[in-house]
C-alpha positions in Angstrom: 61.6 98.8 138.9 60.8 95.2 140.0 63.1 95.4 142.9 61.7 98.7 144.0 58.1 97.2 143.9 59.2 94.2 145.9 60.9 96.3 148.5 57.8 98.5 148.8 55.6 95.4 149.2 58.0 93.9 151.8 57.8 97.2 153.8 54.1 97.4 153.6 53.7 93.8 154.8 56.3 94.1 157.5 54.2 96.7 159.3 51.1 94.6 159.0 52.6 91.2 159.7 52.3 91.3 163.5 49.1 93.4 163.5 46.9 91.1 161.5 46.6 87.5 160.2 48.6 86.7 157.1 48.1 83.7 154.8 50.8 82.2 152.6 49.8 80.0 149.7 52.4 77.2 149.1 52.4 75.2 145.9 54.5 72.5 147.6 55.5 72.5 151.3 58.6 70.7 152.5 58.1 69.4 156.0 61.6 68.5 157.5 60.0 67.2 160.7 58.2 64.3 158.9 60.5 64.2 155.8 57.6 64.7 153.5 56.3 67.2 150.9 52.7 68.3 150.7 50.9 69.9 147.8 48.7 73.0 147.8 48.9 74.2 151.4 48.1 77.5 153.2 50.1 78.6 156.2 48.3 80.9 158.5 50.5 83.4 160.4 49.5 85.2 163.6 51.8 87.3 165.7 54.7 86.3 163.6 54.3 82.6 164.2 52.6 79.7 162.3 49.1 79.2 163.8 47.8 76.6 161.3 48.6 74.7 158.1 45.4 74.2 156.0 44.5 72.7 152.7 44.5 75.4 149.9 41.1 77.0 149.3 39.1 80.1 149.7 40.6 82.8 151.9 38.6 84.8 154.4 37.2 88.1 153.0 39.8 90.9 153.1 42.7 88.5 154.2 46.2 89.5 153.5 47.5 86.8 151.2 51.0 86.1 149.9 50.7 83.9 146.9 53.6 81.5 146.6 51.5 78.8 144.9 54.0 78.6 142.1 56.8 77.9 144.4 58.2 75.2 146.8 58.1 76.5 150.4 60.6 75.5 153.1 61.4 76.6 156.6 64.0 79.3 156.7 67.4 77.8 156.5 70.0 77.7 159.3 73.8 78.0 159.0 75.6 76.9 162.1 79.0 78.3 161.1 79.2 81.9 159.9 81.4 84.9 160.5 79.2 87.9 159.8 81.1 90.6 161.8 84.4 90.3 159.8 85.7 90.9 156.3 85.9 87.9 153.9 89.1 85.9 153.8 91.8 87.3 151.7 95.5 86.5 150.8 96.7 88.8 153.6 97.0 87.1 157.0 97.0 90.5 158.6 93.8 91.6 157.0 91.9 92.0 160.3 94.3 94.8 161.2 93.4 96.8 158.2 89.8 97.6 159.2 88.4 99.7 162.0 85.8 98.5 164.4 83.4 101.1 162.8 84.0 99.8 159.3 83.4 96.1 160.5 80.1 97.2 161.9 78.9 98.3 158.5 80.5 95.2 156.9 78.6 93.0 159.4 75.3 94.8 158.5 75.9 94.1 154.8 76.8 90.4 155.4 73.7 89.9 157.6 71.4 91.3 154.9 73.0 89.2 152.2 72.7 86.1 154.4 69.0 86.7 155.0 68.3 87.3 151.4 70.0 84.0 150.6 67.3 82.3 152.7 69.2 81.8 155.9 66.9 83.1 158.6 68.9 81.9 161.6 72.6 81.5 162.1 75.2 80.6 164.7 77.9 83.2 164.4 81.0 81.5 165.7 83.4 84.4 166.1 85.0 87.6 164.9 88.4 89.0 165.5 87.1 92.2 167.2 85.4 90.9 170.4 81.7 91.3 170.6 81.2 92.6 167.1 78.9 89.6 166.6 77.0 90.4 169.8 76.4 94.0 168.7 75.3 92.9 165.3 72.8 90.5 166.8 71.6 93.2 169.0 71.2 95.7 166.1 69.1 93.0 164.2 67.0 92.4 167.3 66.3 96.1 167.7 65.4 96.4 164.0 68.3 98.8 163.2 69.5 96.5 160.4 68.0 93.5 158.7 69.5 90.1 159.1 69.0 86.5 160.4 68.3 85.5 164.0 71.7 85.2 165.5 73.4 83.3 168.3 76.8 84.8 169.0 80.0 83.7 170.8 81.6 87.1 171.4 85.2 86.0 170.9 87.4 82.9 170.3 88.8 81.0 173.3 92.2 80.2 172.0 95.8 79.5 173.0 98.4 82.3 172.5 99.4 82.3 168.8 96.8 79.7 168.1 94.1 79.3 165.5 92.0 82.0 166.9 94.7 84.7 166.9 95.7 87.2 164.2 99.0 85.6 163.1 101.5 86.3 160.3 102.5 89.7 161.5 105.9 91.1 162.3 107.1 90.3 165.8 107.0 94.0 166.9 103.5 94.6 165.7 101.0 94.8 168.6 97.7 93.2 168.0 94.9 95.3 169.5 93.5 94.1 172.9 90.0 93.6 171.5 91.4 91.0 169.2 92.9 89.0 172.1 90.0 88.9 174.6 89.7 85.1 174.5 93.4 84.2 174.7 94.1 81.7 177.6 96.9 79.7 179.0 95.3 77.5 181.7 91.9 76.3 183.0 91.5 79.2 185.5 91.9 81.7 182.7 89.4 79.8 180.6 86.9 80.0 183.5 87.5 83.8 183.8 87.3 84.5 180.1 84.2 82.4 179.5 82.4 84.2 182.3 83.5 87.5 180.8 82.1 86.5 177.4 78.7 85.5 178.9 78.6 88.7 181.1 79.0 90.7 177.8 76.3 89.0 175.8 77.6 85.8 174.4 75.0 83.1 173.7 77.4 80.2 173.5 81.1 79.6 173.5 83.6 78.8 170.7 86.8 77.0 171.5 89.7 76.8 169.1 90.8 73.2 170.1 93.3 72.7 167.2 95.3 74.8 164.7 93.5 76.5 161.8 93.8 76.4 158.0 93.7 80.2 157.9 96.2 81.0 160.5 99.9 81.3 159.7 102.2 79.1 161.8 99.5 76.8 163.2 99.1 73.2 162.3 95.5 72.2 161.5 95.8 68.8 163.1 97.6 69.9 166.3 95.8 70.2 169.5 96.1 73.6 171.1 93.8 73.6 174.0 94.1 70.9 176.7 91.2 68.7 177.6 91.1 70.4 181.1 90.9 73.8 179.5 88.0 72.8 177.3 86.2 71.1 180.2 86.5 74.3 182.2 84.6 76.2 179.4 81.9 73.5 179.4 81.4 73.7 183.1 80.9 77.5 183.0 78.6 77.2 180.0 76.5 74.5 181.5 76.1 76.5 184.8 74.8 79.4 182.7 72.4 77.2 180.8 74.5 77.4 177.6 76.8 75.2 175.6 80.2 75.0 173.8 81.3 74.2 170.3 84.9 73.4 169.3 86.8 74.2 166.2 88.8 71.0 165.7 90.5 69.6 162.7 92.8 66.9 164.2 91.6 63.6 165.5 93.2 63.9 168.9 91.8 67.4 169.5 88.3 66.2 168.3 88.3 63.4 170.8 89.6 65.6 173.6 86.8 68.1 172.9 84.2 65.4 172.9 85.5 64.0 176.2 85.4 67.5 177.6 81.7 67.7 177.0 81.3 70.0 174.0 78.0 70.0 172.1 79.5 70.2 168.6 82.7 69.9 166.7 83.3 72.3 163.8 85.2 71.2 160.8 86.1 67.7 162.1 88.4 67.5 159.0 90.7 64.7 160.2 88.3 62.8 162.3 89.0 59.1 162.7 86.7 56.1 163.1 87.0 56.3 166.9 86.0 60.0 166.9 83.0 59.2 164.7 81.9 56.5 167.1 82.4 58.8 170.1 80.3 61.5 168.5 77.5 59.0 167.7 77.5 57.5 171.2 77.5 60.8 173.0 75.1 62.7 170.7 77.7 65.3 169.7 76.9 67.2 166.5 79.5 67.4 163.7 79.3 70.7 161.8 81.4 70.0 158.7 82.0 72.7 156.1 82.5 70.4 153.2 82.0 73.0 150.4 84.5 75.8 151.0 87.6 73.7 150.3 86.9 74.0 146.6 86.3 77.8 146.9 89.7 78.1 148.7 91.5 76.0 146.1 90.2 78.0 143.1 90.3 81.5 144.6 93.4 80.9 146.6 95.4 79.9 143.5 94.0 82.9 141.6 94.7 85.4 144.4 97.9 83.9 145.6 96.9 82.9 149.1 99.9 82.0 151.4 101.4 78.6 150.7 100.6 77.7 154.3 96.9 78.2 153.7 96.9 76.3 150.5 98.8 73.3 151.8 96.5 72.9 154.8 93.4 73.3 152.7 94.7 70.4 150.5 95.5 68.3 153.5 92.0 68.7 155.0 89.5 69.0 152.1 89.2 65.4 150.8 89.8 63.9 154.2 86.9 66.0 155.6 84.5 64.8 152.9 85.4 61.2 153.5 84.8 61.7 157.2 81.5 63.3 156.4 80.6 60.3 154.3 81.4 57.9 157.2 79.5 60.0 159.7 76.4 59.9 157.5 76.6 56.1 157.3 77.2 55.9 161.1 74.1 58.0 161.9 76.0 60.9 163.6 74.0 64.1 164.1 75.2 66.4 161.2 74.2 70.0 161.2 74.6 72.5 158.4 77.7 74.7 158.8 79.6 76.4 156.0 82.3 78.7 157.5 80.8 81.6 155.5 83.4 84.4 155.4 86.0 82.0 154.1 83.9 82.4 150.9 81.5 85.3 150.2 78.4 85.5 152.4 75.2 84.6 150.5 76.7 81.5 148.8 75.9 79.3 151.8 73.5 77.0 149.9 76.2 75.8 147.6 77.0 73.3 150.3 73.8 71.3 149.8 75.1 69.8 146.6 78.2 68.6 148.4 76.3 67.0 151.2 74.3 65.0 148.7 77.4 64.1 146.7 79.0 62.8 150.0 76.2 60.6 151.2 73.0 62.4 152.2 69.7 62.4 150.5 68.4 65.9 149.5 65.8 65.6 152.3 68.6 64.8 154.9 70.6 67.8 153.7 67.5 70.0 154.1 66.9 68.5 157.5 70.5 69.2 158.5 69.9 72.9 157.7 66.5 73.0 159.5 65.4 70.7 162.3 68.9 69.3 163.1 70.6 72.7 163.3 67.7 74.1 165.2 68.2 71.2 167.8 71.9 72.1 168.0 71.0 75.7 168.7 68.5 74.7 171.3 65.9 76.7 169.3 63.9 73.7 168.0 60.6 75.0 169.4 61.0 78.3 167.5 62.8 77.7 164.2 63.7 75.0 161.7 60.1 73.9 161.0 56.8 75.3 159.9 54.4 73.5 162.2 52.1 75.5 164.5 54.0 77.5 167.2 57.1 78.0 165.1 58.2 81.4 163.9 57.0 82.1 160.4 60.4 81.9 158.9 60.2 80.5 155.4 61.6 80.7 151.9 60.3 80.1 148.4 62.2 78.4 145.6 61.3 77.8 142.0 61.7 74.1 141.5 61.8 70.9 143.5 64.8 70.7 146.0 64.0 67.0 146.6 64.8 66.3 143.0 67.5 69.0 142.5 68.9 70.4 145.8 70.7 73.1 143.9 67.5 75.1 143.5 68.2 76.2 147.1 71.0 78.3 145.7 68.5 80.6 144.2 66.0 81.7 146.8 63.2 83.7 145.3 61.4 85.0 148.4 62.0 85.1 152.2 59.7 85.7 155.2 61.2 86.2 158.6 58.8 86.3 161.6 55.9 86.8 159.3 57.4 89.7 157.6 58.2 89.5 153.8 61.8 90.7 153.5 62.5 89.5 150.0 
């Protein structure tokens, strides 16, 4: 009954959110822009954006008020590394071949809703096996067909043949569908063609698979798979279109080649060395390090008998990645919040906060990584990641103090997106 009432209230408020002014009472308000926490504030929302932050007090007569005075309020969280338009990871390397495009569309809608309810109101979806599934999910959310976070989508992986972005581990005579190989490239000219194709079909940014992957049979996580020239070709096209490139890279050599090629961010960075950290710091490259999911993979992989190849690579990268993260924090590298959701079930994204604190960040730094820093990486800093006037009214409420105990972010009580109460 409580869930039905909450759903009815959300529906009623969603229709009114853009038609009238809404006030949100916050018991405590976390401001990641200044790194401070204020007490007893009111956020005024007009046309889906924050128009003012006021001291708590009397509301205008007849005002629509959402009373979160018992909660701590934060900007909606941002995850820079999710895979919404795919099934979760399993022990079967050929799992992507077992599901139709139609089924994946419904799976993506479910994952988007789950992610939004977990408090993540914006995401960078960095790839799906069936090309443009993420683009279509983004479009469906933007149309209002399904509920989910604001999405930036890459369309497909740019990957070497048989590389970390391919479906591997199948019999030699099994033909992988063409829509799962849209981004396969063998030289810089093909990169230019494929990257243009992705943008022409709705990609927001580009995802390169610079090195092997943990969850790809026959690839070596630390081995470079795309050449520096190939990666630079992608960067040139993206920059010409006013966009940017991120690179999946575990190995030190691949990380440094991607940085030299001009990428904006490195995903994973598991085996980064001191030179790579210094290069990232000097060039303002973001590191998007998913330091939670190694534990999930170790536990569930053993239980569900993941392939030995997966488990070995997970062991080789997990601790090294966390140690690299710790060094990057000390070095002052820009660290965004990216979890690789899909390796573990969607909705558990906030479990990573605890790990970021354990490995060198303060709770406020971890919150900033998932708000202002990730918004900057997306290029959406004027719209999301903060609750100062002009930003979208994307916000969450948690019961407790995340500055004292960052794990309270794992249990989001309420969510507003664009001024609409969705949870």
